[in-house]
FIVEX-247172 format. One record per atom (N, C-alpha, C): residue in one letter; atom name; x, y, z; residue number from 1. Coordinates in steps of 0.02 Angstrom, whole numbers, plus 50000, padded with zeros to 5 digits. Layout:
// FIVEX-247172
("a","CA",(X,Y,Z),NUM)
...
END
This chain:
// FIVEX-247172
("m","N",(56882,48539,53732),1)
("m","CA",(56841,48516,53787),1)
("m","C",(56873,48455,53822),1)
("a","N",(56904,48412,53782),2)
("a","CA",(56936,48353,53811),2)
("a","C",(56995,48372,53855),2)
("d","N",(57032,48425,53836),3)
("d","CA",(57088,48448,53876),3)
("d","C",(57065,48474,53944),3)
("v","N",(57008,48509,53945),4)
("v","CA",(56980,48536,54007),4)
("v","C",(56960,48478,54052),4)
("d","N",(56927,48427,54023),5)
("d","CA",(56907,48368,54063),5)
("d","C",(56968,48330,54089),5)
("a","N",(57019,48324,54048),6)
("a","CA",(57080,48289,54070),6)
("a","C",(57114,48326,54127),6)
("t","N",(57116,48393,54122),7)
("t","CA",(57146,48434,54174),7)
("t","C",(57106,48429,54239),7)
("k","N",(57040,48430,54234),8)
("k","CA",(56997,48424,54294),8)
("k","C",(57006,48355,54325),8)
("s","N",(57008,48303,54283),9)
("s","CA",(57017,48235,54310),9)
("s","C",(57084,48228,54346),9)
("l","N",(57137,48256,54316),10)
("l","CA",(57203,48251,54348),10)
("l","C",(57205,48291,54413),10)
("s","N",(57175,48350,54413),11)
("s","CA",(57171,48390,54475),11)
("s","C",(57132,48352,54529),11)
("g","N",(57078,48320,54508),12)
("g","CA",(57039,48279,54555),12)
("g","C",(57079,48221,54582),12)
("l","N",(57119,48190,54538),13)
("l","CA",(57161,48134,54560),13)
("l","C",(57213,48158,54611),13)
("l","N",(57246,48213,54597),14)
("l","CA",(57297,48240,54643),14)
("l","C",(57266,48257,54710),14)
("n","N",(57209,48290,54709),15)
("n","CA",(57175,48307,54772),15)
("n","C",(57151,48245,54808),15)
("g","N",(57128,48195,54771),16)
("g","CA",(57106,48132,54802),16)
("g","C",(57164,48097,54836),16)
("i","N",(57222,48096,54803),17)
("i","CA",(57281,48065,54833),17)
("i","C",(57300,48102,54897),17)
("a","N",(57298,48168,54895),18)
("a","CA",(57314,48208,54955),18)
("a","C",(57265,48193,55011),18)
("q","N",(57201,48188,54994),19)
("q","CA",(57150,48173,55045),19)
("q","C",(57165,48106,55078),19)
("k","N",(57181,48057,55037),20)
("k","CA",(57193,47989,55063),20)
("k","C",(57259,47985,55102),20)
("v","N",(57313,48011,55074),21)
("v","CA",(57379,48001,55103),21)
("v","C",(57394,48050,55159),21)
("y","N",(57378,48114,55149),22)
("y","CA",(57400,48166,55196),22)
("y","C",(57345,48189,55244),22)
("y","N",(57282,48184,55225),23)
("y","CA",(57229,48209,55267),23)
("y","C",(57188,48153,55299),23)
("n","N",(57210,48091,55290),24)
("n","CA",(57180,48032,55321),24)
("n","C",(57106,48025,55308),24)
("n","N",(57084,48041,55247),25)
("n","CA",(57014,48033,55228),25)
("n","C",(57005,47961,55203),25)
("t","N",(56977,47918,55245),26)
("t","CA",(56970,47847,55229),26)
("t","C",(56916,47833,55177),26)
("e","N",(56874,47883,55163),27)
("e","CA",(56821,47873,55113),27)
("e","C",(56850,47874,55042),27)
("i","N",(56908,47903,55034),28)
("i","CA",(56939,47907,54968),28)
("i","C",(56980,47844,54956),28)
("t","N",(56961,47806,54905),29)
("t","CA",(56997,47746,54888),29)
("t","C",(57021,47751,54815),29)
("e","N",(57067,47709,54798),30)
("e","CA",(57092,47707,54729),30)
("e","C",(57034,47690,54681),30)
("e","N",(56991,47644,54703),31)
("e","CA",(56934,47623,54661),31)
("e","C",(56886,47682,54650),31)
("l","N",(56872,47720,54703),32)
("l","CA",(56828,47777,54696),32)
("l","C",(56857,47828,54647),32)
("l","N",(56921,47843,54654),33)
("l","CA",(56953,47890,54609),33)
("l","C",(56950,47867,54537),33)
("k","N",(56961,47803,54525),34)
("k","CA",(56958,47777,54457),34)
("k","C",(56888,47783,54429),34)
("n","N",(56839,47760,54467),35)
("n","CA",(56769,47760,54443),35)
("n","C",(56743,47830,54431),35)
("e","N",(56762,47878,54473),36)
("e","CA",(56736,47946,54467),36)
("e","C",(56773,47988,54416),36)
("l","N",(56839,47977,54411),37)
("l","CA",(56880,48022,54370),37)
("l","C",(56901,47991,54303),37)
("y","N",(56913,47927,54302),38)
("y","CA",(56939,47894,54243),38)
("y","C",(56900,47829,54229),38)
("p","N",(56834,47832,54220),39)
("p","CA",(56795,47770,54211),39)
("p","C",(56813,47733,54146),39)
("e","N",(56837,47769,54095),40)
("e","CA",(56852,47738,54031),40)
("e","C",(56921,47706,54029),40)
("m","N",(56963,47721,54077),41)
("m","CA",(57032,47697,54078),41)
("m","C",(57034,47627,54107),41)
("s","N",(57080,47585,54080),42)
("s","CA",(57087,47517,54107),42)
("s","C",(57117,47522,54177),42)
("q","N",(57107,47469,54216),43)
("q","CA",(57133,47467,54284),43)
("q","C",(57208,47474,54286),43)
("e","N",(57243,47441,54239),44)
("e","CA",(57316,47443,54237),44)
("e","C",(57341,47513,54221),44)
("e","N",(57309,47546,54172),45)
("e","CA",(57329,47614,54154),45)
("e","C",(57317,47662,54213),45)
("f","N",(57260,47654,54245),46)
("f","CA",(57245,47698,54302),46)
("f","C",(57294,47687,54359),46)
("k","N",(57309,47623,54373),47)
("k","CA",(57356,47607,54428),47)
("k","C",(57424,47639,54413),47)
("a","N",(57446,47636,54351),48)
("a","CA",(57510,47666,54333),48)
("a","C",(57508,47742,54342),48)
("l","N",(57454,47774,54319),49)
("l","CA",(57447,47847,54327),49)
("l","C",(57444,47866,54401),49)
("h","N",(57402,47830,54439),50)
("h","CA",(57394,47843,54510),50)
("h","C",(57460,47837,54547),50)
("d","N",(57496,47783,54535),51)
("d","CA",(57559,47771,54570),51)
("d","C",(57611,47823,54551),51)
("k","N",(57613,47842,54487),52)
("k","CA",(57660,47893,54465),52)
("k","C",(57645,47960,54499),52)
("m","N",(57582,47981,54500),53)
("m","CA",(57563,48044,54531),53)
("m","C",(57575,48043,54606),53)
("q","N",(57559,47986,54638),54)
("q","CA",(57571,47980,54710),54)
("q","C",(57646,47985,54725),54)
("g","N",(57687,47953,54684),55)
("g","CA",(57759,47956,54693),55)
("g","C",(57787,48027,54684),55)
("l","N",(57760,48062,54634),56)
("l","CA",(57782,48131,54623),56)
("l","C",(57762,48176,54680),56)
("i","N",(57700,48169,54703),57)
("i","CA",(57677,48210,54760),57)
("i","C",(57721,48195,54822),57)
("k","N",(57736,48131,54832),58)
("k","CA",(57777,48112,54890),58)
("k","C",(57847,48144,54885),58)
("s","N",(57876,48142,54825),59)
("s","CA",(57942,48173,54816),59)
("s","C",(57940,48248,54829),59)
("i","N",(57888,48280,54803),60)
("i","CA",(57881,48353,54811),60)
("i","C",(57870,48370,54884),60)
("a","N",(57825,48332,54917),61)
("a","CA",(57808,48345,54987),61)
("a","C",(57867,48331,55034),61)
("t","N",(57901,48276,55023),62)
("t","CA",(57957,48257,55066),62)
("t","C",(58012,48310,55064),62)
("a","N",(58023,48338,55005),63)
("a","CA",(58074,48390,54997),63)
("a","C",(58048,48459,55016),63)
("d","N",(57982,48464,55028),64)
("d","CA",(57949,48528,55044),64)
("d","C",(57973,48582,54994),64)
("m","N",(57964,48566,54930),65)
("m","CA",(57991,48609,54877),65)
("m","C",(57957,48677,54875),65)
("n","N",(57999,48728,54866),66)
("n","CA",(57972,48795,54853),66)
("n","C",(57957,48799,54778),66)
("q","N",(57932,48856,54756),67)
("q","CA",(57910,48862,54686),67)
("q","C",(57967,48852,54636),67)
("s","N",(58026,48879,54650),68)
("s","CA",(58081,48872,54602),68)
("s","C",(58107,48800,54601),68)
("q","N",(58110,48767,54660),69)
("q","CA",(58130,48697,54662),69)
("q","C",(58080,48653,54625),69)
("l","N",(58016,48668,54634),70)
("l","CA",(57963,48630,54601),70)
("l","C",(57969,48638,54525),70)
("e","N",(57980,48699,54503),71)
("e","CA",(57987,48712,54431),71)
("e","C",(58045,48672,54402),71)
("a","N",(58102,48672,54436),72)
("a","CA",(58160,48635,54412),72)
("a","C",(58145,48559,54411),72)
("f","N",(58113,48535,54463),73)
("f","CA",(58095,48464,54468),73)
("f","C",(58048,48444,54412),73)
("l","N",(57997,48484,54401),74)
("l","CA",(57947,48467,54349),74)
("l","C",(57977,48473,54279),74)
("t","N",(58021,48521,54269),75)
("t","CA",(58056,48527,54204),75)
("t","C",(58096,48463,54191),75)
("a","N",(58131,48439,54241),76)
("a","CA",(58170,48377,54233),76)
("a","C",(58123,48319,54219),76)
("q","N",(58065,48317,54252),77)
("q","CA",(58017,48263,54241),77)
("q","C",(57989,48264,54170),77)
("t","N",(57977,48324,54143),78)
("t","CA",(57949,48328,54075),78)
("t","C",(58001,48309,54022),78)
("r","N",(58064,48314,54039),79)
("r","CA",(58117,48298,53990),79)
("r","C",(58138,48225,53993),79)
("k","N",(58112,48187,54041),80)
("k","CA",(58129,48116,54046),80)
("k","C",(58107,48079,53983),80)
("q","N",(58148,48034,53960),81)
("q","CA",(58132,47993,53902),81)
("q","C",(58092,47932,53924),81)
("g","N",(58048,47908,53882),82)
("g","CA",(58010,47848,53897),82)
("g","C",(57949,47865,53938),82)
("g","N",(57921,47815,53973),83)
("g","CA",(57859,47823,54011),83)
("g","C",(57868,47850,54081),83)
("g","N",(57930,47864,54101),84)
("g","CA",(57941,47885,54170),84)
("g","C",(57927,47958,54184),84)
("g","N",(57922,48000,54132),85)
("g","CA",(57913,48071,54141),85)
("g","C",(57840,48091,54143),85)
("v","N",(57829,48157,54142),86)
("v","CA",(57761,48184,54142),86)
("v","C",(57753,48230,54083),86)
("s","N",(57691,48238,54062),87)
("s","CA",(57676,48285,54007),87)
("s","C",(57676,48356,54035),87)
("a","N",(57676,48404,53990),88)
("a","CA",(57674,48474,54010),88)
("a","C",(57609,48488,54048),88)
("e","N",(57554,48458,54027),89)
("e","CA",(57490,48468,54061),89)
("e","C",(57491,48439,54132),89)
("q","N",(57522,48380,54139),90)
("q","CA",(57528,48350,54205),90)
("q","C",(57573,48392,54250),90)
("a","N",(57626,48419,54223),91)
("a","CA",(57671,48462,54261),91)
("a","C",(57635,48525,54284),91)
("a","N",(57594,48554,54240),92)
("a","CA",(57556,48614,54258),92)
("a","C",(57505,48597,54313),92)
("a","N",(57473,48540,54309),93)
("a","CA",(57424,48520,54360),93)
("a","C",(57460,48508,54427),93)
("l","N",(57518,48477,54426),94)
("l","CA",(57556,48466,54487),94)
("l","C",(57578,48532,54518),94)
("s","N",(57597,48579,54476),95)
("s","CA",(57618,48645,54500),95)
("s","C",(57559,48681,54534),95)
("r","N",(57501,48680,54501),96)
("r","CA",(57442,48712,54531),96)
("r","C",(57422,48678,54596),96)
("f","N",(57424,48611,54596),97)
("f","CA",(57407,48573,54656),97)
("f","C",(57453,48593,54713),97)
("w","N",(57520,48593,54702),98)
("w","CA",(57567,48606,54755),98)
("w","C",(57561,48677,54781),98)
("k","N",(57548,48723,54736),99)
("k","CA",(57541,48793,54755),99)
("k","C",(57482,48801,54804),99)
("s","N",(57428,48764,54792),100)
("s","CA",(57369,48771,54835),100)
("s","C",(57372,48726,54897),100)
("q","N",(57410,48672,54896),101)
("q","CA",(57408,48623,54950),101)
("q","C",(57472,48619,54992),101)
("r","N",(57523,48655,54974),102)
("r","CA",(57588,48648,55007),102)
("r","C",(57583,48656,55083),102)
("v","N",(57551,48708,55105),103)
("v","CA",(57547,48723,55177),103)
("v","C",(57511,48667,55214),103)
("r","N",(57454,48645,55187),104)
("r","CA",(57415,48592,55220),104)
("r","C",(57452,48525,55221),104)
("v","N",(57485,48509,55166),105)
("v","CA",(57523,48446,55163),105)
("v","C",(57580,48448,55213),105)
("r","N",(57615,48504,55216),106)
("r","CA",(57671,48512,55263),106)
("r","C",(57647,48505,55335),106)
("e","N",(57591,48538,55352),107)
("e","CA",(57564,48532,55419),107)
("e","C",(57544,48461,55435),107)
("s","N",(57516,48426,55387),108)
("s","CA",(57497,48356,55396),108)
("s","C",(57559,48313,55409),108)
("l","N",(57612,48323,55369),109)
("l","CA",(57673,48285,55379),109)
("l","C",(57704,48299,55447),109)
("l","N",(57703,48361,55468),110)
("l","CA",(57730,48379,55534),110)
("l","C",(57690,48346,55590),110)
("s","N",(57624,48348,55585),111)
("s","CA",(57583,48318,55638),111)
("s","C",(57591,48243,55640),111)
("q","N",(57602,48212,55581),112)
("q","CA",(57612,48140,55580),112)
("q","C",(57680,48119,55607),112)
("s","N",(57727,48165,55607),113)
("s","CA",(57795,48147,55629),113)
("s","C",(57806,48162,55703),113)
("r","N",(57759,48192,55736),114)
("r","CA",(57768,48208,55807),114)
("r","C",(57752,48148,55851),114)
("w","N",(57789,48143,55905),115)
("w","CA",(57772,48093,55954),115)
("w","C",(57712,48117,55992),115)
("e","N",(57669,48073,56009),116)
("e","CA",(57609,48091,56048),116)
("e","C",(57611,48055,56113),116)
("p","N",(57588,48081,56167),117)
("p","CA",(57566,48150,56174),117)
("p","C",(57626,48197,56178),117)
("g","N",(57614,48259,56164),118)
("g","CA",(57667,48310,56165),118)
("g","C",(57665,48350,56229),118)
("l","N",(57720,48381,56245),119)
("l","CA",(57725,48424,56304),119)
("l","C",(57694,48491,56287),119)
("r","N",(57642,48509,56324),120)
("r","CA",(57608,48573,56312),120)
("r","C",(57631,48627,56361),120)
("g","N",(57652,48605,56420),121)
("g","CA",(57673,48654,56469),121)
("g","C",(57710,48622,56526),121)
("l","N",(57745,48664,56564),122)
("l","CA",(57784,48639,56621),122)
("l","C",(57783,48694,56674),122)
("s","N",(57769,48675,56734),123)
("s","CA",(57775,48722,56790),123)
("s","C",(57812,48687,56846),123)
("w","N",(57844,48727,56889),124)
("w","CA",(57884,48698,56942),124)
("w","C",(57887,48744,57002),124)
("r","N",(57907,48714,57057),125)
("r","CA",(57919,48753,57117),125)
("r","C",(57967,48713,57162),125)
("v","N",(57998,48748,57208),126)
("v","CA",(58042,48715,57257),126)
("v","C",(58010,48724,57325),126)
("d","N",(58001,48669,57361),127)
("d","CA",(57973,48671,57428),127)
("d","C",(58029,48662,57479),127)
("l","N",(58028,48704,57530),128)
("l","CA",(58074,48698,57586),128)
("l","C",(58034,48672,57645),128)
("h","N",(58065,48630,57684),129)
("h","CA",(58031,48602,57742),129)
("h","C",(58034,48651,57800),129)
("t","N",(57980,48656,57836),130)
("t","CA",(57977,48700,57895),130)
("t","C",(58006,48663,57955),130)
("a","N",(58015,48699,58010),131)
("a","CA",(58042,48670,58071),131)
("a","C",(57998,48613,58095),131)
("a","N",(57933,48619,58089),132)
("a","CA",(57887,48567,58112),132)
("a","C",(57894,48503,58071),132)
("s","N",(57909,48511,58007),133)
("s","CA",(57914,48451,57965),133)
("s","C",(57983,48419,57967),133)
("r","N",(58032,48451,57999),134)
("r","CA",(58099,48423,58002),134)
("r","C",(58104,48363,58049),134)
("l","N",(58051,48349,58085),135)
("l","CA",(58051,48291,58128),135)
("l","C",(58055,48227,58086),135)
("d","N",(58030,48231,58025),136)
("d","CA",(58032,48174,57979),136)
("d","C",(58099,48176,57943),136)
("a","N",(58147,48135,57964),137)
("a","CA",(58216,48138,57938),137)
("a","C",(58222,48112,57866),137)
("s","N",(58172,48075,57843),138)
("s","CA",(58177,48047,57775),138)
("s","C",(58172,48100,57721),138)
("h","N",(58147,48160,57737),139)
("h","CA",(58140,48214,57688),139)
("h","C",(58179,48275,57711),139)
("s","N",(58245,48270,57710),140)
("s","CA",(58285,48329,57728),140)
("s","C",(58306,48364,57664),140)
("g","N",(58306,48429,57664),141)
("g","CA",(58327,48468,57607),141)
("g","C",(58268,48488,57564),141)
("p","N",(58281,48533,57517),142)
("p","CA",(58227,48557,57473),142)
("p","C",(58204,48503,57425),142)
("v","N",(58142,48509,57402),143)
("v","CA",(58113,48462,57354),143)
("v","C",(58085,48502,57295),143)
("a","N",(58103,48481,57235),144)
("a","CA",(58077,48514,57175),144)
("a","C",(58015,48476,57152),144)
("l","N",(57962,48514,57138),145)
("l","CA",(57900,48485,57113),145)
("l","C",(57890,48509,57041),145)
("l","N",(57882,48462,56995),146)
("l","CA",(57870,48478,56924),146)
("l","C",(57801,48454,56905),146)
("e","N",(57766,48496,56867),147)
("e","CA",(57702,48475,56840),147)
("e","C",(57707,48481,56764),147)
("l","N",(57699,48424,56730),148)
("l","CA",(57702,48421,56657),148)
("l","C",(57631,48419,56629),148)
("e","N",(57616,48461,56581),149)
("e","CA",(57552,48460,56547),149)
("e","C",(57563,48425,56480),149)
("l","N",(57531,48367,56471),150)
("l","CA",(57538,48327,56411),150)
("l","C",(57472,48323,56375),150)
("g","N",(57475,48319,56309),151)
("g","CA",(57412,48313,56272),151)
("g","C",(57422,48296,56199),151)
("r","N",(57370,48266,56172),152)
("r","CA",(57366,48251,56100),152)
("r","C",(57326,48306,56067),152)
("t","N",(57339,48316,56003),153)
("t","CA",(57303,48367,55965),153)
("t","C",(57228,48352,55968),153)
("g","N",(57190,48403,55985),154)
("g","CA",(57117,48397,55987),154)
("g","C",(57090,48363,56049),154)
("q","N",(57131,48349,56098),155)
("q","CA",(57108,48317,56159),155)
("q","C",(57128,48359,56220),155)
("d","N",(57094,48347,56276),156)
("d","CA",(57110,48382,56338),156)
("d","C",(57178,48361,56363),156)
("s","N",(57208,48405,56401),157)
("s","CA",(57275,48391,56430),157)
("s","C",(57270,48342,56488),157)
("e","N",(57326,48307,56498),158)
("e","CA",(57336,48266,56557),158)
("e","C",(57394,48296,56596),158)
("f","N",(57393,48289,56661),159)
("f","CA",(57446,48319,56702),159)
("f","C",(57483,48264,56740),159)
("v","N",(57549,48270,56741),160)
("v","CA",(57592,48223,56777),160)
("v","C",(57633,48264,56827),160)
("c","N",(57630,48245,56890),161)
("c","CA",(57668,48280,56942),161)
("c","C",(57728,48237,56963),161)
("l","N",(57786,48268,56967),162)
("l","CA",(57848,48233,56986),162)
("l","C",(57880,48270,57044),162)
("e","N",(57911,48231,57088),163)
("e","CA",(57946,48260,57146),163)
("e","C",(58019,48237,57143),163)
("f","N",(58066,48284,57150),164)
("f","CA",(58137,48268,57147),164)
("f","C",(58173,48297,57207),164)
("d","N",(58219,48257,57234),165)
("d","CA",(58264,48284,57284),165)
("d","C",(58326,48310,57246),165)
("e","N",(58375,48335,57282),166)
("e","CA",(58433,48366,57250),166)
("e","C",(58471,48316,57206),166)
("a","N",(58479,48254,57229),167)
("a","CA",(58516,48203,57190),167)
("a","C",(58481,48188,57124),167)
("k","N",(58415,48181,57126),168)
("k","CA",(58376,48166,57066),168)
("k","C",(58379,48225,57017),168)
("i","N",(58376,48286,57043),169)
("i","CA",(58381,48345,57000),169)
("i","C",(58448,48346,56964),169)
("n","N",(58501,48329,57000),170)
("n","CA",(58568,48327,56969),170)
("n","C",(58572,48273,56915),170)
("q","N",(58540,48215,56926),171)
("q","CA",(58538,48163,56875),171)
("q","C",(58501,48187,56812),171)
("v","N",(58444,48219,56821),172)
("v","CA",(58404,48245,56765),172)
("v","C",(58444,48297,56727),172)
("l","N",(58477,48343,56763),173)
("l","CA",(58516,48395,56731),173)
("l","C",(58574,48365,56691),173)
("k","N",(58606,48313,56717),174)
("k","CA",(58660,48279,56681),174)
("k","C",(58634,48248,56617),174)
("k","N",(58577,48216,56620),175)
("k","CA",(58547,48185,56560),175)
("k","C",(58528,48239,56509),175)
("m","N",(58501,48295,56532),176)
("m","CA",(58483,48349,56487),176)
("m","C",(58545,48379,56454),176)
("a","N",(58600,48383,56491),177)
("a","CA",(58663,48408,56463),177)
("a","C",(58689,48359,56409),177)
("d","N",(58681,48294,56422),178)
("d","CA",(58700,48244,56372),178)
("d","C",(58659,48251,56308),178)
("i","N",(58594,48262,56316),179)
("i","CA",(58550,48272,56258),179)
("i","C",(58571,48334,56220),179)
("q","N",(58585,48389,56256),180)
("q","CA",(58606,48451,56223),180)
("q","C",(58671,48441,56185),180)
("e","N",(58717,48404,56214),181)
("e","CA",(58781,48389,56181),181)
("e","C",(58770,48351,56117),181)
("s","N",(58726,48301,56118),182)
("s","CA",(58711,48262,56058),182)
("s","C",(58680,48306,56004),182)
("i","N",(58633,48348,56023),183)
("i","CA",(58601,48393,55974),183)
("i","C",(58654,48440,55944),183)
("d","N",(58696,48468,55987),184)
("d","CA",(58748,48513,55962),184)
("d","C",(58795,48478,55913),184)
("r","N",(58813,48416,55928),185)
("r","CA",(58857,48378,55882),185)
("r","C",(58823,48369,55814),185)
("i","N",(58759,48351,55815),186)
("i","CA",(58723,48340,55752),186)
("i","C",(58716,48405,55713),186)
("v","N",(58698,48459,55747),187)
("v","CA",(58688,48523,55713),187)
("v","C",(58753,48549,55684),187)
("h","N",(58808,48541,55719),188)
("h","CA",(58872,48568,55695),188)
("h","C",(58903,48525,55640),188)
("h","N",(58880,48463,55633),189)
("h","CA",(58904,48420,55579),189)
("h","C",(58864,48428,55515),189)
("s","N",(58806,48458,55519),190)
("s","CA",(58762,48465,55460),190)
("s","C",(58785,48521,55415),190)
END
């Protein structure tokens, strides 16, 4: 019976850490987890367990480990000498946790790493001036109009309209080519 309770408490701790760190649940605190899951444990022992499990989850999540990588990682952790490793029961709980939470944790990490607001859409057109509008000499030649749709997750889009003459379009294209060159250099060096 004690093993079942220990396994449930550890699973609760892992899920609580995920709620706090990856799912931004501010109601989950270290104190709440200790009081609910490990009331008999001293504060120092709980802090050590909490920090170790949080560090392991972070390592697993940062590497986005698949099942075979996780197995190798946890095997290495169980073989560590001294207090730095994990027990077989802890390794099993971590494995179950990662199997059920990998997709959600990965999505959370991706959403946290994105710049906001993000580009949701882009539309454009080229306007040519008619004979009647050529009287205004300040706008000779075609004009490109760009409409950018920007937005944050869960919010309505905002629209930004830009107008470019031929010289500005050439500047933008040059900058985009520079960006593409930098990306290509990085990708080909990896």
